[in-house]
N, C-alpha and C positions, 0 to 999 in steps of 0.2 A: 595380316599381322604387322604391327608397327615395328619399324626399325629401332632397336634399343638406342643406337647412337643418336638418332634424331630426337627421340623422346628425352634422353638425358641432357643433350645440349640445350633443348628448349627449357627444361627445368632449371638448368644452370643459369641460363640467361634471365629467367624470371626472378630467381633468387638474387642475382647481381643487380637487377633493376629495382626490386622492391625492398630487399633486405640490406644490400650493400650500398644502394644509392649511387651506383657508378654513373659516369657521364655518358651521354649519347655517343660521344666519340669512342669511348672505351668499348661500348657495346658493338660498334662497327668493327673494331679490331678483333673482337672475339668471333663475330659472325664470319668475317673474311678468313680468319685462321681455321675455323671449323670447315668452311667450304673448301679451302685449299687442302686440308687434311683428307676430306672425302674424295677429292679428285686425285689424290695420290694413289688410290687403289687401282689395280689393273682393270681394264675394261671388262665388264661382265661380272665383276666381283662386288658384292654388296658391302658398302662401308661398315666396319665393325668398330666396337669399342677399342680404345687405344691399348696396344700391347707393346712390348719391347721391340718386336720385329716390325710392326707397321709404323711405329713412331720413328724408327731408324730409316725406313723407306721414305717417310714424310720429310725428314731432315735432308736426305740426299736429293729429293726431288726439288727442294726450294731453289738452290743455286742453278739447277738445270733449267729452271724456268726464266733465268736471267734476272732474278730478284737481287737487290742490293743486300749486303750483310745486315744493315740496320733494319731492313724490312724482315729478313729471315729471322733475326733474333726476336723481333716483336711477335711473330707468329709462334716461335718456340716458347717464349715467355707465356703466351696465352695458353698453349697446350700444357705447359707445366702446371699452370694454375688449375686448369680443368682436370688434369690427372690427379693433382692433390685433392681436389674436391671429390673425385670419384672414390678415392681411398677413404676420405673422411666420412663419406656417406655410405660406405660399405659396398659400393658397386665394383670395386677392384681390390685385389689383395696385394699387400706389399711383399712381393717375393723377388728373388734374383732374376727370375724369368719374366716378371711382370713389368709394371711401369717403373721407369727410372727417370731421374731428372736429366733433361736434355741439355747439352752444352751448345753455346752459341759460337759464332765465328770470331776468332781472335787474330787471324793473320793480318788484318788491316792495321791494327795498332802496332804490331810487331814490325811490320814493314815501315811504318812511319817513324818508329823509334830508330831503326837502322838508318833511315834517310836523314833524320835530324843529326844523328851522331857522325855522319860522314862516312859510314861504313857501307853505304849502298851506292853503286856507281851512278853518277848524275850525268845525263846527256848534256851536250852543249845547248844552250838556249837559242833556238832559231829566231829570226826576226818575227815579231808578231804581225800577222796579216788578218786578224779577225777570225771568227768561227767559220768553218766550212758549213755548208748546208747539212743540218742534222737529220739523220734518218734513224728509224727504230724498227729494224726487221723482225724483232721478237715481240713487238706490240701489235695490237689489233688495228690501231690507226696511228698515222702521223698527221698532226694538225698544226697549222701555223697560228701563232698567237697574233691577234690584231693589234693595231697601234694603241688601242684603248685597254689592252691587257686581257682580252677575252678569247675563248675558243668557241667555235660553233659546233655543237654536237647534237645530231639528230633534230635540228631545228631549234634547239635550246642553247642558251648562252651560259658558259661556265667561266668564272673569273679567276684564273691563276694569279696574275699580277702584271701590271704594265711594265715591270722590269724585264719581262720576257718578250716584249713586243718585237715582232719581226722574226722571232725564232720559232723553230718547230719543237713541239713536245710530243711525247708518245702517250697513247691512251690504250690501256688494256683492261679487259674484264677480269676481275679476280673473285667475283662472287655473284650471287643473284642480284642483278641490277646495281652492282657496285663496281666502280671503275677506278683504276689507279692512273694518276698523271705523273709522268716522268720527264725531267729535263736533263739531257745528257745522261750521266749515270746516277742522278739524284732523284729519288722518289719525293714528289712534292706533297701529295695528299690524295684523298679519296673523295669521290662524289657519287651519289646515287642518281640514276637517270630520271627520277621523279622530281626531285627538288633542284638538282644540278647545282647544289651548293658545295663548294670545295671545302673539305675538312682537312686543314694542313697537318702534315706530320711535324711533330715538335723537332725543331732544329734539324731540318732536312740536310743542311750543308755542314753539320757538325760531325763529331766522331761517329764512325760506322759500327760501333759495337755497343750494345746496350747491356747493362748489368742484369743478371738474372734475379728475379724476385718471386716471392710466393703470391703476389697480388698484382 
């Protein structure tokens, strides 16, 4: 018997591809979000359609995996769009115990506002001695970027940027053959291990909170 979640996510992606004409990059976002949602279920429990309870568990699991707020909010936005589609297509009911719009993380912008207003204690600036060697204990791999801006991954070359030359980046698997590249606390982009072409995240070093939208 087919898993209803797998069947409906596949139908959703087909409609987004052929009816909405979304970009390949957006399709990757959806696939990674769905894969992350499935992996939020306890071991031995078959992933099910979104409900209020399992969506809340999904949101809680995101920061526990060490993901940045901007990445968490992108996954949340993708699941909001999927939940709205389920309701529009009659696969889910709009009840108080059913699907509800998820909220993103807002603590980062509030902290920055306090910082700029001078209401947040600022430490004394120590003398700059350059970056210490970066490590990524919560990622699958720590890889040094070559002087030409590449990382070597399973015998293939991925090109983050020459600006990271000599520094370590973290690489972690977030979906089926999909990998996330991180520098310090910033998520740079995704690549699949077939083409190894890095799809950058828009404004990786910008604000950490994305607005919620229906698409």
